C-alpha positions as CSV (number, residue, x, y, z in Angstrom):
1,M,103.5,124.0,166.9
2,E,103.2,120.6,165.2
3,N,101.2,122.1,162.4
4,S,103.9,124.8,161.9
5,R,106.6,122.2,161.6
6,N,104.4,120.3,159.2
7,F,103.9,123.4,157.1
8,V,107.7,124.1,157.0
9,L,108.2,120.5,155.9
10,V,105.6,120.7,153.2
11,L,107.0,124.0,151.9
12,T,110.5,122.5,151.9
13,L,109.4,119.5,149.9
14,S,107.5,121.6,147.5
15,L,110.5,123.8,146.9
16,A,112.6,120.7,146.4
17,V,110.1,119.4,143.8
18,L,110.1,122.8,142.1
19,I,113.9,123.0,142.0
20,G,114.3,119.3,141.0
21,W,111.8,119.8,138.2
22,Q,113.6,122.9,136.9
23,W,116.8,120.8,136.9
24,A,115.1,118.2,134.9
25,M,113.6,120.7,132.4
26,D,117.1,122.3,132.0
27,Y,118.5,118.8,131.4
28,F,115.8,117.7,128.8
29,Y,115.0,121.1,127.4
30,P,118.1,123.3,127.8
31,Q,117.9,126.9,126.6
32,P,120.9,127.6,124.3
33,E,123.2,130.4,125.3
34,E,123.6,133.3,123.0
35,V,127.0,133.0,121.3
36,P,128.7,135.2,118.7
37,V,128.1,134.1,115.1
38,T,131.4,133.2,113.5
39,A,132.5,131.5,110.2
40,E,134.4,128.8,112.1
41,K,133.5,125.2,111.6
42,V,131.1,123.4,114.0
43,D,132.3,122.4,117.5
44,T,134.8,119.5,117.8
45,P,133.3,116.1,118.8
46,A,134.4,116.6,122.4
47,E,132.5,119.9,122.6
48,Q,129.4,118.4,120.9
49,A,128.6,116.3,123.9
50,E,126.9,119.3,125.5
51,V,124.5,120.0,122.6
52,A,121.2,121.4,123.6
53,H,118.0,119.7,122.4
54,S,114.5,121.2,122.2
55,R,111.2,119.3,122.3
56,T,110.8,119.4,118.6
57,G,114.4,119.2,117.5
58,G,116.7,121.1,115.2
59,L,119.9,123.0,115.8
60,Q,119.8,125.2,118.9
61,D,123.2,126.9,118.9
62,S,123.3,130.1,116.9
63,A,126.9,129.5,115.6
64,A,125.9,126.1,114.3
65,I,122.8,127.5,112.7
66,A,124.9,130.1,110.9
67,Q,127.4,127.5,109.9
68,E,124.6,125.3,108.5
69,A,123.3,128.1,106.3
70,A,126.8,128.8,104.9
71,D,127.5,125.1,104.3
72,L,124.2,124.6,102.6
73,E,124.8,127.5,100.2
74,T,128.1,125.9,99.2
75,S,127.1,122.2,99.1
76,L,123.8,122.7,97.2
77,A,125.4,125.0,94.6
78,S,127.2,122.0,93.1
79,P,126.1,121.1,89.6
80,E,126.5,117.4,90.4
81,R,123.0,117.1,91.7
82,V,119.6,115.7,90.6
83,A,116.7,117.9,91.6
84,I,113.7,116.5,93.4
85,D,110.3,118.1,93.0
86,S,107.3,116.1,94.3
87,P,104.0,117.1,95.9
88,K,105.4,117.1,99.4
89,I,109.2,116.9,99.0
90,A,111.8,119.1,97.4
91,G,115.5,118.8,97.4
92,S,118.2,116.9,95.4
93,I,120.3,113.8,95.2
94,N,124.1,114.3,95.3
95,L,125.7,112.4,92.3
96,Q,128.9,112.2,94.3
97,G,128.3,109.0,96.2
98,A,124.6,108.9,95.2
99,F,123.6,110.3,98.5
100,L,120.1,111.6,99.2
101,D,121.2,114.5,101.3
102,D,118.9,117.4,100.6
103,V,115.3,117.1,101.6
104,V,112.8,119.8,102.6
105,L,109.1,119.3,103.3
106,K,106.9,121.6,101.4
107,D,103.9,121.4,103.7
108,Y,105.8,122.4,106.9
109,A,107.4,125.8,107.6
110,A,110.7,125.9,109.4
111,T,109.3,128.6,111.9
112,A,105.9,129.9,113.0
113,D,106.8,133.4,111.6
114,D,104.4,134.2,108.8
115,S,107.0,136.3,107.1
116,D,109.3,133.3,106.8
117,D,108.1,130.8,104.2
118,E,111.2,128.6,104.4
119,P,110.2,124.9,104.5
120,V,111.5,122.6,107.2
121,R,114.7,120.8,106.3
122,I,115.1,117.2,107.5
123,F,118.1,116.1,105.3
124,S,121.4,118.0,105.0
125,P,124.7,117.1,103.3
126,R,127.5,115.3,105.1
127,G,129.8,117.6,107.0
128,T,127.1,120.2,107.7
129,P,126.0,120.8,111.4
130,A,122.6,119.3,110.7
131,Q,123.7,116.4,108.5
132,Q,121.3,113.6,107.7
133,V,121.7,111.5,104.6
134,S,120.7,108.2,103.0
135,Q,122.5,106.0,100.6
136,F,121.8,102.7,98.8
137,G,124.3,100.6,97.0
138,F,126.2,97.3,96.8
139,L,129.2,95.6,98.3
140,V,130.9,94.0,95.4
141,N,133.0,91.0,96.3
142,G,133.0,92.4,99.9
143,E,134.2,95.9,98.9
144,K,132.2,99.2,99.0
145,L,132.3,101.7,96.2
146,S,134.0,104.9,97.2
147,D,131.7,107.7,98.4
148,D,133.6,110.0,96.1
149,T,132.4,108.1,93.0
150,V,130.4,110.4,90.7
151,W,127.4,108.7,89.2
152,E,125.8,109.7,85.9
153,S,122.1,110.6,85.7
154,S,119.4,110.4,83.1
155,G,115.8,111.4,83.1
156,G,116.1,115.0,84.4
157,A,114.5,116.0,87.7
158,L,112.9,113.4,90.0
159,S,109.2,113.9,90.4
160,Q,106.1,111.8,91.0
161,D,105.7,111.1,87.3
162,N,109.4,111.0,86.4
163,P,111.8,108.4,87.8
164,V,115.5,109.0,87.5
165,T,118.2,106.5,86.8
166,L,121.8,106.8,88.1
167,T,124.5,104.6,86.6
168,H,128.2,103.9,87.2
169,A,130.5,101.7,85.2
170,A,132.4,99.9,88.0
171,G,135.0,98.3,85.7
172,D,135.7,94.6,85.0
173,G,132.4,94.3,83.2
174,L,130.2,95.5,86.1
175,T,127.5,98.2,85.7
176,L,125.7,99.6,88.7
177,E,122.3,101.2,88.4
178,Q,119.9,103.0,90.8
179,T,116.4,103.9,89.6
180,W,114.8,106.4,92.0
181,S,111.0,107.1,92.1
182,I,108.8,109.0,94.5
183,D,105.1,108.9,95.3
184,E,102.7,111.7,96.2
185,N,103.7,111.6,99.9
186,Y,107.1,110.9,101.4
187,M,108.1,107.5,100.1
188,L,111.0,107.0,97.8
189,T,111.7,103.7,96.0
190,V,115.2,102.7,94.9
191,E,115.7,99.8,92.5
192,Q,119.4,98.8,92.9
193,A,120.7,96.7,89.9
194,V,124.0,95.1,89.1
195,S,124.7,93.8,85.6
196,N,127.6,91.3,85.2
197,T,129.2,91.1,81.7
198,S,132.5,90.0,83.0
199,G,133.8,86.4,82.5
200,V,133.4,85.4,86.1
201,P,130.6,85.4,88.7
202,V,130.6,88.2,91.3
203,V,129.2,88.3,94.8
204,V,127.2,91.4,95.6
205,Q,125.5,92.4,98.8
206,P,122.8,95.2,98.6
207,Y,122.6,97.7,101.5
208,G,120.9,100.8,102.5
209,L,121.8,103.3,105.2
210,V,120.6,106.4,107.0
211,S,123.3,108.5,108.7
212,R,122.6,111.5,110.9
213,T,123.8,113.7,113.7
214,S,122.1,113.6,117.1
215,D,122.7,117.4,117.4
216,T,119.4,118.1,115.7
217,A,117.4,115.4,117.6
218,S,114.2,116.2,119.4
219,A,114.3,115.5,123.2
220,D,113.7,111.9,124.1
221,F,110.8,112.1,126.6
222,F,109.1,109.2,128.4
223,I,105.9,109.7,126.3
224,A,107.6,110.5,123.0
225,H,110.6,108.4,121.7
226,S,113.3,110.1,119.7
227,G,116.3,108.3,118.2
228,P,116.9,104.8,116.7
229,I,113.7,103.0,115.7
230,G,112.5,100.1,113.7
231,S,110.0,97.2,113.5
232,F,111.4,93.7,113.9
233,D,109.2,90.6,113.6
234,Q,106.2,93.1,113.5
235,S,107.1,94.6,116.8
236,V,108.3,98.2,117.0
237,D,111.4,98.8,119.2
238,Y,111.6,102.1,121.1
239,D,114.2,100.8,123.6
240,Y,117.4,102.4,122.3
241,D,118.3,106.1,122.4
242,Y,121.5,107.8,121.0
243,D,123.3,107.4,124.4
244,D,122.6,103.7,124.4
245,V,124.1,103.3,120.9
246,E,127.0,105.5,121.8
247,D,127.7,103.3,124.8
248,E,127.5,100.0,122.9
249,K,129.1,101.3,119.7
250,T,127.1,98.7,117.6
251,V,123.6,97.5,118.2
252,S,122.4,94.5,116.1
253,M,118.7,94.1,116.1
254,A,117.2,90.7,116.4
255,G,114.3,89.4,114.2
256,K,113.1,90.0,110.7
257,T,113.5,93.7,109.7
258,D,110.2,95.3,108.7
259,W,111.7,98.8,108.6
260,V,114.5,100.7,110.4
261,G,115.8,104.2,110.8
262,F,115.7,107.3,113.0
263,T,112.8,109.3,114.4
264,D,112.2,112.7,115.9
265,I,108.9,113.7,117.5
266,Y,107.6,115.0,114.1
267,W,109.9,113.6,111.4
268,L,110.9,110.1,110.3
269,A,113.7,108.7,108.1
270,A,113.1,104.9,107.7
271,M,114.3,102.3,105.2
272,V,111.9,99.5,104.2
273,P,113.4,96.3,102.7
274,Q,112.3,94.4,99.7
275,E,109.3,92.2,100.4
276,G,110.2,88.6,101.2
277,T,113.8,89.5,102.3
278,A,115.3,89.5,105.8
279,P,118.2,92.0,105.8
280,D,120.3,92.5,109.0
281,A,119.6,95.8,110.8
282,T,122.3,97.6,112.8
283,F,122.7,100.9,114.6
284,R,126.2,102.3,114.9
285,S,127.9,105.1,116.7
286,L,130.4,106.8,114.4
287,G,131.7,109.2,117.0
288,G,131.3,113.0,117.2
289,N,127.5,112.7,117.7
290,L,127.1,110.8,114.4
291,F,125.0,107.7,114.1
292,R,124.1,105.3,111.3
293,A,121.3,102.8,110.7
294,D,122.4,100.0,108.3
295,M,120.1,97.6,106.4
296,I,122.3,94.9,104.8
297,Y,120.9,92.1,102.6
298,D,122.3,88.6,102.2
299,P,125.0,88.1,99.6
300,I,123.9,87.3,96.0
301,T,126.1,85.5,93.5
302,I,125.5,86.9,90.0
303,P,126.6,84.6,87.1
304,T,128.2,86.1,84.0
305,G,125.7,87.7,81.7
306,R,123.1,88.2,84.4
307,K,121.5,91.2,86.1
308,V,120.1,91.3,89.7
309,T,117.8,93.9,91.1
310,T,116.9,94.7,94.7
311,T,114.1,97.1,95.5
312,S,114.2,99.1,98.8
313,R,112.2,102.1,100.0
314,L,112.9,105.1,102.1
315,Y,110.4,107.2,104.0
316,A,111.7,110.7,104.5
317,G,109.0,113.0,105.9
318,A,106.4,114.0,108.5
319,K,104.9,111.6,111.0
320,D,101.3,112.2,109.8
321,S,99.3,109.4,111.3
322,E,97.0,109.0,108.3
323,I,99.9,108.7,105.9
324,L,101.8,106.3,108.1
325,D,98.6,104.2,108.6
326,A,98.0,104.1,104.9
327,Y,101.5,102.6,104.3
328,Q,100.8,100.1,107.0
329,D,97.5,99.1,105.4
330,A,99.5,98.8,102.1
331,G,101.8,96.2,103.7
332,I,104.5,97.8,105.8
333,P,104.1,96.1,109.2
334,Q,103.5,98.4,112.2
335,F,104.4,101.5,110.2
336,G,101.7,103.6,112.0
337,L,103.5,102.9,115.3
338,A,106.5,105.0,114.2
339,I,104.4,107.4,116.3
340,D,105.0,106.3,119.9
341,W,101.3,106.1,120.8
342,G,102.0,103.8,123.8
343,W,99.5,101.6,125.6
344,F,96.4,103.7,125.0
345,R,96.6,104.1,121.2
346,W,93.1,102.6,120.9
347,F,91.8,105.8,122.7
348,E,94.4,108.1,121.2
349,K,93.7,107.5,117.5
350,P,89.9,108.2,117.7
351,L,90.7,111.3,119.8
352,L,93.1,112.5,117.1
353,W,90.6,111.8,114.4
354,L,87.9,113.8,116.3
355,L,90.3,116.6,116.9
356,K,91.3,116.9,113.3
357,N,87.7,116.9,112.2
358,I,86.7,119.6,114.7
359,F,89.7,121.6,113.5
360,E,88.4,121.3,109.9
361,L,85.0,122.6,111.0
362,V,86.0,125.5,113.2
363,G,89.3,126.5,111.5
364,N,91.3,127.1,114.7
365,F,93.3,124.5,116.5
366,G,92.9,126.2,119.9
367,V,89.2,126.3,119.6
368,A,89.3,122.6,118.5
369,I,91.2,121.7,121.7
370,I,88.6,123.4,123.8
371,I,85.7,121.7,122.0
372,L,87.3,118.3,122.2
373,T,87.9,118.7,125.9
374,I,84.3,119.7,126.4
375,I,83.2,116.6,124.4
376,V,85.4,114.2,126.3
377,R,84.4,115.7,129.7
378,G,80.7,115.5,128.6
379,L,81.1,111.8,127.7
380,M,82.8,111.2,131.1
381,F,80.0,113.1,133.0
382,P,77.8,110.1,133.6
383,I,80.8,108.3,135.2
384,A,81.4,111.3,137.4
385,Q,77.7,111.3,138.4
386,K,78.0,107.7,139.4
387,Q,81.1,108.4,141.4
388,F,79.4,111.2,143.4
389,A,76.3,109.1,143.9
390,S,78.5,106.3,145.4
391,M,80.3,108.8,147.6
392,A,77.0,110.2,148.8
393,G,75.7,106.7,149.6
394,M,78.8,105.8,151.5
395,K,78.6,109.1,153.5
396,A,74.9,108.3,154.3
397,I,75.7,104.9,155.9
398,Q,78.9,106.1,157.6
399,P,77.3,106.0,161.1
400,K,76.1,102.4,160.5
401,M,79.5,101.4,159.4
402,K,81.2,102.9,162.4
403,A,78.7,101.1,164.6
404,L,79.5,97.7,163.0
405,Q,83.2,98.3,163.3
406,E,82.8,99.0,167.0
407,K,80.5,96.1,167.6
408,Y,82.7,93.5,165.8
409,K,86.1,95.1,166.5
410,D,87.4,91.8,167.9
411,D,86.0,89.6,165.1
412,R,87.3,90.8,161.7
413,V,85.6,88.0,159.7
414,K,82.2,88.8,161.2
415,Q,82.8,92.5,160.7
416,Q,83.4,92.0,157.0
417,Q,80.3,89.8,156.7
418,E,78.1,92.4,158.3
419,M,79.6,95.2,156.2
420,Q,78.9,93.3,153.0
421,K,75.3,92.7,154.3
422,L,74.9,96.4,155.0
423,F,76.2,97.3,151.5
424,K,73.7,94.9,150.0
425,E,70.8,96.2,152.1
426,E,71.6,99.9,151.3
427,Q,72.4,99.1,147.7
428,V,75.8,100.7,148.0
429,N,79.0,99.6,146.2
430,P,82.1,100.7,148.0
431,L,84.2,100.3,144.8
432,A,81.8,102.4,142.7
433,G,83.6,105.6,143.7
434,C,87.0,104.3,142.6
435,L,86.1,102.5,139.3
436,P,84.9,105.7,137.5
437,L,88.2,107.4,138.4
438,I,90.1,104.4,137.0
439,L,88.1,104.4,133.8
440,Q,88.8,108.1,133.3
441,I,92.6,107.9,133.6
442,P,93.3,106.3,130.2
443,I,91.0,108.7,128.5
444,F,92.5,111.8,129.9
445,F,96.1,110.5,129.5
446,A,95.3,109.6,125.9
447,L,94.1,113.2,125.2
448,Y,97.2,114.6,126.8
449,K,99.4,112.3,124.6
450,V,97.5,113.2,121.5
451,L,98.2,116.9,122.0
452,Y,101.9,116.1,122.8
453,L,102.4,114.0,119.7
454,A,100.1,115.5,117.1
455,I,102.0,117.2,114.3
456,E,98.8,118.9,113.4
457,M,99.3,121.2,116.4
458,R,102.7,122.4,115.2
459,H,102.7,126.2,114.3
460,Q,98.9,126.5,114.9
461,D,97.9,129.8,116.5
462,F,95.3,130.8,119.1
463,L,94.7,134.3,120.3
464,W,98.1,135.7,121.3
465,I,99.9,132.3,120.8
466,S,101.6,131.8,117.4
467,D,102.5,128.2,118.0
468,L,100.4,125.9,120.2
469,S,103.2,123.3,120.2
470,A,105.6,125.7,121.9
471,P,105.5,127.3,125.4
472,D,103.2,130.3,126.0
473,P,105.2,133.3,124.8
474,A,103.3,135.9,126.9
475,T,105.0,135.7,130.3
476,I,104.7,137.9,133.4
477,L,108.3,139.0,133.4
478,N,108.2,140.3,129.9
479,L,104.8,141.9,130.5
480,F,103.0,139.3,128.5
481,G,105.1,139.9,125.4
482,L,105.3,143.7,125.5
483,L,109.0,143.7,126.5
484,P,111.4,142.2,123.9
485,F,113.1,139.5,125.9
486,T,112.5,135.9,126.9
487,P,112.8,135.1,130.6
488,P,114.6,132.0,131.9
489,S,112.4,128.9,131.7
490,F,112.2,128.8,135.5
491,L,110.5,132.2,135.6
492,A,108.7,132.0,132.2
493,I,105.2,131.9,133.7
494,G,102.7,132.6,131.0
495,V,99.0,133.5,130.9
496,L,97.9,129.9,130.5
497,A,100.2,128.8,133.4
498,V,98.7,131.4,135.7
499,L,95.2,130.3,134.6
500,L,96.2,126.7,135.3
501,G,97.3,127.6,138.9
502,V,94.2,129.7,139.6
503,T,91.7,127.1,138.2
504,M,93.4,124.3,140.1
505,W,93.4,126.2,143.3
506,L,89.6,126.9,142.9
507,T,89.0,123.2,142.2
508,F,90.7,122.2,145.5
509,K,89.0,125.1,147.3
510,L,85.6,123.9,146.1
511,N,86.2,120.3,147.2
512,P,85.0,120.1,150.8
513,S,86.7,116.7,151.4
514,A,87.8,116.4,155.0
515,M,91.6,116.7,155.3
516,D,94.0,117.1,158.1
517,P,96.0,120.4,158.3
518,V,99.0,119.0,156.5
519,Q,96.9,117.8,153.6
520,Q,95.3,121.2,153.5
521,Q,98.7,122.9,153.3
522,V,99.8,120.5,150.6
523,F,96.7,121.1,148.5
524,A,97.1,124.9,149.1
525,I,100.6,124.9,147.7
526,M,100.2,122.3,144.9
527,P,98.4,124.5,142.3
528,W,101.2,127.1,142.4
529,V,103.9,124.4,142.2
530,L,102.2,122.9,139.2
531,M,101.9,126.4,137.7
532,F,105.8,126.5,137.6
533,I,106.1,122.9,136.5
534,M,103.7,123.1,133.6
535,A,104.8,126.6,132.3
536,P,107.5,125.3,129.9
537,F,105.1,122.8,128.3
538,A,103.4,123.3,125.0
539,A,100.7,125.9,125.1
540,G,98.1,123.5,123.6
541,L,98.6,121.2,126.6
542,L,98.0,124.0,129.0
543,L,95.0,125.1,127.1
544,Y,93.5,121.6,127.4
545,W,94.3,121.5,131.2
546,V,92.8,124.9,131.9
547,T,89.7,124.1,130.0
548,S,89.4,120.8,131.9
549,N,89.8,122.5,135.2
550,I,87.1,125.0,134.4
551,L,84.8,122.1,133.4
552,T,85.7,120.4,136.7
553,L,84.6,123.4,138.6
554,A,81.3,123.6,136.9
555,Q,80.8,119.8,137.3
556,Q,81.6,119.9,141.0
557,K,79.2,122.8,141.7
558,Y,76.4,121.0,139.8
559,L,77.0,117.6,141.5
560,Y,77.3,119.1,145.0
561,S,74.0,120.8,144.3
562,K,72.5,117.4,143.5
563,H,74.0,115.8,146.6
564,P,73.9,118.4,149.4
565,Q,74.2,115.7,152.0
566,L,77.7,114.8,150.7
567,K,78.9,118.4,151.0
568,A,77.2,118.8,154.4
569,A,78.8,115.6,155.8
570,A,82.2,116.5,154.5
571,E,82.0,120.0,156.0
572,K,80.8,118.6,159.3
573,E,83.7,116.1,159.4
574,K,86.1,118.9,158.4
575,A,84.9,121.1,161.2
576,E,85.2,118.2,163.7
577,K,88.8,117.5,162.7
578,A,89.6,121.2,162.9
579,A,88.1,121.4,166.4
580,A,90.0,118.3,167.5
581,A,93.3,119.7,166.1
582,K,92.7,123.0,167.9
583,A,91.9,121.2,171.2
584,G,95.1,119.1,170.9
585,K,97.4,122.1,170.8
């Protein structure tokens, strides 16, 4: 009767976990509802508070997506634009206001559909549903030039070998210039100059800004920061998200600004100040899900007949670890940490390097994940052997330990002394079984995080999966992709999720560790609960976990064959507990 009550309790708790997890998944990864496509403008600010966010970001509402396409067609058709064509970036600079508001990344497709070769867009003009823009300029005597000002351009299209200069005669003898250049990757350089030919000195204050909507933001998860980001005094700040900035309205960052901007899981827009300067950095909420990062230099007094130039940089592109690290090596402090590696980055970066090299050899990212998992488990195998050997040794001296505990039950100090003496005589370390497990935790968490963060996994296919960074598309309810509909995330149990549940159940089944009936019931239910919990995660993560479970099964069978006394002792203890429980009914 007691076991029945315990089983009901376990089942209730498991269902609570499952429902609670589904609520959390719906909160962090909501599925957008199908709404009719209209030509109306995007939702009002009050309605935008309920915007859905996916793991990788981008607009999720079909009406907003349609509006974005229509707005882009209108905005980008303007002749007042300077084209950008570099090895990795295409787009344009809007001469009205000198905004960089049109950036697509040539190396990354917007979707995993092979028939769609549209590049991913990270900057869109102001007023569009997916707006993100950057602007550099000067406050002249405390006043900002109007955003409606039309600049003149010279030099043709901006490319790696062809800088472009924008000029504006501001009146009263002041001439403003911006010279834009771009490198072979994602870094733009802006030389901001003011020439004073007036009869009096002027005070100018250079600035840079990045403004964006949070509607396109990737989900801010505990292992992957999304939102405001920057390095200050060579320390990267991941503390603020969009909600924090919205609550505080204005967030002023302390310390010397190394770089500042906004990040998604795969994309980064960050301003880098001129070397040797210390501009103020501020994040602001502009209302209506709009946010801005400001980088404002100290005021400069320009005497008559003089010219002052300030050089800033803007990174607008993919969070490719090699590229970010290269910029860090070139002098931008902590730029590689724009990727939120966390505590275990010393493990994660070598794992990513190995994963990328395996991928180059085998040509398939799914196969590379399997091979990397095998390599990591192989390297950890000696530790597992040591753990099993320690467990076997402890099981062998169990009768002697019980005898000492009984003999010195009234003298704890003497009991501990005799226990230590026994461990020394039998050459057994009671901590040896725990230490290997502790050593493995950072390695396996690092592998998990690499697969979560790596942009290299985006849109990579494997067997029936077209995108390893997205959930498994072949679910039971749509007959593994045969029926043309997508089940709700709660019921979207794919092939890999089923394999995860089965392999984990087999792992628990093979383990003969003695457990009481409640523990047995918990371990019987846990694999199937985890099957539901992990189903919405990226298919690449599930592939890693399934592979790891299969290797665990093989490892357990081998090690138990090498230590039969461990299995026999555990089975004996398990039988004794079962008999005692039966007798107690």
